[in-house]
C-alpha positions as CSV (number, residue, x, y, z in Angstrom):
1,M,-6.1,178.0,69.2
2,P,-6.5,174.2,69.5
3,A,-8.9,171.9,71.2
4,E,-9.1,171.3,74.8
5,F,-8.2,168.1,76.1
6,N,-10.8,165.6,77.9
7,D,-11.2,163.9,80.6
8,R,-11.4,160.7,79.9
9,I,-14.2,158.1,81.8
10,I,-14.4,154.5,81.9
11,F,-17.9,152.6,81.9
12,Q,-18.4,149.2,81.7
13,G,-14.7,148.4,81.1
14,K,-14.3,150.8,78.1
15,E,-12.3,154.3,77.9
16,Y,-14.6,157.1,77.2
17,E,-13.9,160.9,76.7
18,L,-16.0,163.2,78.7
19,V,-17.6,164.7,75.8
20,A,-20.2,167.4,77.7
21,F,-22.5,167.3,80.9
22,D,-25.4,169.3,81.5
23,E,-24.7,170.2,85.2
24,P,-21.0,171.0,85.5
25,E,-20.7,171.9,89.0
26,F,-21.1,168.2,90.3
27,L,-17.7,167.4,88.1
28,T,-15.2,170.2,89.2
29,I,-13.6,170.4,92.7
30,D,-11.7,173.2,94.0
31,W,-8.0,172.0,95.1
32,Q,-6.6,174.9,96.4
33,K,-9.7,174.8,98.9
34,R,-10.1,171.9,99.6
35,Y,-6.6,170.0,99.2
36,G,-4.5,173.5,99.2
37,V,-3.5,172.3,95.4
38,R,-3.2,175.3,93.5
39,P,-3.1,174.4,89.3
40,I,-1.7,176.4,87.4
41,P,-2.1,176.0,83.1
42,V,1.0,174.9,81.2
43,D,-0.1,174.8,77.6
44,S,-3.2,176.0,75.2
45,V,-4.6,172.2,75.6
46,C,-5.2,172.2,79.5
47,G,-6.6,175.5,80.4
48,E,-7.3,174.6,83.9
49,G,-4.0,173.2,84.4
50,W,-5.3,169.7,85.2
51,W,-7.7,166.9,84.2
52,C,-8.9,163.6,84.9
53,V,-10.2,159.8,85.0
54,F,-13.2,159.1,86.2
55,K,-15.6,155.8,86.3
56,A,-18.6,155.9,86.1
57,E,-21.2,153.4,88.4
58,K,-24.4,152.6,89.0
59,E,-24.0,154.2,92.5
60,G,-22.1,157.8,90.6
61,I,-19.2,158.9,89.0
62,F,-15.6,158.5,91.0
63,L,-12.6,160.5,90.3
64,T,-10.2,158.2,89.9
65,D,-6.9,159.6,89.0
66,L,-5.3,163.3,88.8
67,Y,-3.2,164.4,86.1
68,I,-2.2,168.2,87.5
69,H,0.2,171.0,87.7
70,C,1.9,173.0,89.6
71,Q,4.0,175.9,89.5
72,H,6.4,174.3,92.1
73,D,7.4,170.7,93.5
74,G,6.4,171.8,97.0
75,D,3.3,172.9,96.1
76,Y,2.1,169.7,95.7
77,K,0.3,167.7,98.8
78,P,-1.3,164.3,99.8
79,I,-5.2,164.5,98.3
80,E,-6.9,161.8,100.0
81,G,-3.8,159.9,101.2
82,S,-2.5,159.8,97.2
83,W,0.6,161.8,96.9
84,P,2.0,162.8,93.2
85,Q,3.7,160.7,90.9
86,P,6.2,162.4,88.3
87,V,4.0,161.1,84.7
88,P,6.1,158.8,82.1
89,Y,8.2,160.7,80.4
90,D,6.7,160.8,76.6
91,K,7.7,162.4,73.5
92,E,5.5,163.7,70.2
93,R,7.5,164.1,67.1
94,F,6.3,166.9,64.5
95,F,8.0,169.2,61.8
96,A,9.1,172.0,63.2
97,D,10.0,174.3,60.4
98,S,9.8,174.7,57.1
99,K,13.0,173.4,56.9
100,G,11.6,170.1,57.3
101,L,13.6,169.9,60.9
102,L,12.4,167.1,63.4
103,L,12.5,167.3,66.5
104,E,11.1,164.9,69.5
105,V,9.2,167.3,72.2
106,P,8.3,166.1,75.5
107,T,5.0,165.6,76.7
108,Y,2.9,165.7,79.6
109,Q,6.0,165.3,81.4
110,S,5.1,168.4,83.7
111,Y,1.9,167.1,85.2
112,R,2.1,165.7,88.3
113,H,-0.5,161.8,88.6
114,Y,-2.6,161.2,91.4
115,P,-3.7,158.1,91.0
116,N,-6.0,155.4,93.2
117,L,-7.8,158.2,94.2
118,N,-11.5,156.8,94.1
119,I,-13.5,160.6,94.7
120,K,-17.1,160.4,94.7
121,T,-18.4,163.3,92.9
122,Y,-21.9,162.8,93.7
123,Y,-23.1,164.3,90.0
124,R,-27.0,164.8,89.6
125,G,-27.3,164.8,85.7
126,K,-26.9,163.7,82.0
127,V,-23.2,163.1,80.8
128,L,-22.2,162.6,77.4
129,L,-19.5,159.7,77.1
130,G,-17.3,159.1,73.6
131,R,-15.5,156.8,72.1
132,D,-14.2,156.0,68.2
133,F,-13.4,159.5,67.3
134,D,-13.9,160.8,63.1
135,G,-11.0,162.5,62.7
136,R,-12.6,164.2,59.6
137,Y,-15.3,166.2,62.1
138,S,-13.0,167.3,65.0
139,V,-13.1,171.0,65.7
140,S,-9.1,173.2,66.2
141,F,-10.9,175.1,68.7
142,G,-13.5,174.8,71.9
143,Y,-14.2,171.3,72.7
144,Q,-15.3,168.6,70.3
145,K,-18.9,168.1,68.9
146,A,-21.0,164.8,70.5
147,L,-21.5,164.1,66.4
148,A,-18.0,163.3,65.7
149,Y,-17.9,159.7,68.1
150,R,-18.9,156.8,66.5
151,D,-20.1,155.5,69.5
152,L,-22.4,157.6,72.3
153,L,-23.4,157.2,75.0
154,E,-25.6,159.4,77.3
155,L,-26.1,158.4,81.3
156,T,-28.5,160.2,83.3
157,Y,-27.9,160.1,87.2
158,N,-30.7,160.6,89.6
159,M,-31.1,162.9,92.7
160,E,-29.6,160.3,94.6
161,G,-26.6,159.9,92.8
162,K,-27.0,156.8,91.2
163,L,-27.4,155.2,87.4
164,A,-30.9,155.7,86.6
165,E,-30.8,155.8,82.4
166,I,-28.3,154.5,79.9
167,K,-29.6,155.7,75.9
168,D,-27.3,155.1,73.3
169,L,-27.1,157.5,70.8
170,S,-24.8,156.0,68.3
171,A,-27.4,156.0,65.7
172,W,-28.1,160.0,66.3
173,S,-24.5,160.9,65.6
174,A,-24.2,158.9,63.0
175,K,-27.4,160.8,61.0
176,K,-26.1,163.7,62.4
177,R,-22.9,163.0,60.0
178,A,-24.7,162.0,57.4
179,E,-26.6,165.6,57.4
180,K,-22.9,167.9,56.4
181,T,-19.8,167.0,55.2
182,P,-17.0,167.4,57.4
183,E,-15.6,170.3,55.1
184,E,-19.4,171.8,55.6
185,F,-19.1,170.9,59.2
186,C,-15.5,172.2,60.2
187,E,-16.7,175.3,58.0
188,E,-20.4,176.6,60.0
189,E,-18.5,175.2,63.6
190,S,-15.6,177.7,62.4
191,R,-17.7,180.9,61.3
192,K,-20.3,180.1,64.5
193,F,-16.8,179.8,67.2
194,F,-15.6,182.9,66.0
195,K,-18.8,185.4,66.1
196,S,-19.6,184.1,69.7
197,R,-17.1,181.6,71.6
198,T,-19.0,181.7,74.5
199,R,-22.3,180.7,73.4
200,W,-20.2,178.7,70.9
201,N,-18.7,177.3,74.1
202,K,-22.1,177.0,75.8
203,E,-24.2,174.6,72.8
204,Q,-21.1,172.0,73.3
205,F,-23.3,170.7,76.6
206,D,-26.8,171.1,74.4
207,F,-27.7,167.3,73.8
C-alpha cells in the first residue's frame, strides 16, 4: 500500500505540501453535489480520485487548481467557468520484473486539470505546510509525518477565515528526527499503522 499523494499549497511564493489540517471539512468540496463532476479513483496514491493546489494568503485559503479523474469524457463539467485540460503526457521509468526489463509507464495522464479556479475555502483552524522532505523518514502507507519535513510551517486562520498566526516549526521537526534513527522511526510507524490504521491516520493531524 503506497502512501497517499499530498495536495500542494503555495505560500509566500513557495510551494509546500499540505501535511495536515485540523478542520478537514473546510478544505473538502463535494464536486458531484456542487458541480456535477463525479471523481473516480484511478490509482492507490490518490484514493479520492482528485487532488488540488491551494494558495494560502492573508485573506484566506483559495483552491486554484484541481486535478480530477472521471470515468467518461462526458462526465467532466465546467467548474467556476473553467473547462478541464488534459494533463501533459509524462513517463515514469522503473524496473518491471526480476529480469530487469525497464519499462516506461505514463503517470497522471488519466487526470484532467482545471486551472485558475480561485475558489475561496473559508478555512478556519490550523494547517501544516512542509517543504524539503527528508526521504529517510518516508513511510510507505497513509500520509507522511510532519517531522519528516525540514521546512515546516503552521498557519492559523481565525473564525473570519483570515491568517492570524504563522509558526516556524522547522526546529521542532529537526529535534523530533534526532530522537530516533530513520530505521527506528520507520519500524515504529509500521507497527503502529498495522495495529490500528484508523488510529494511526488520526494521529497524523495531532500537532
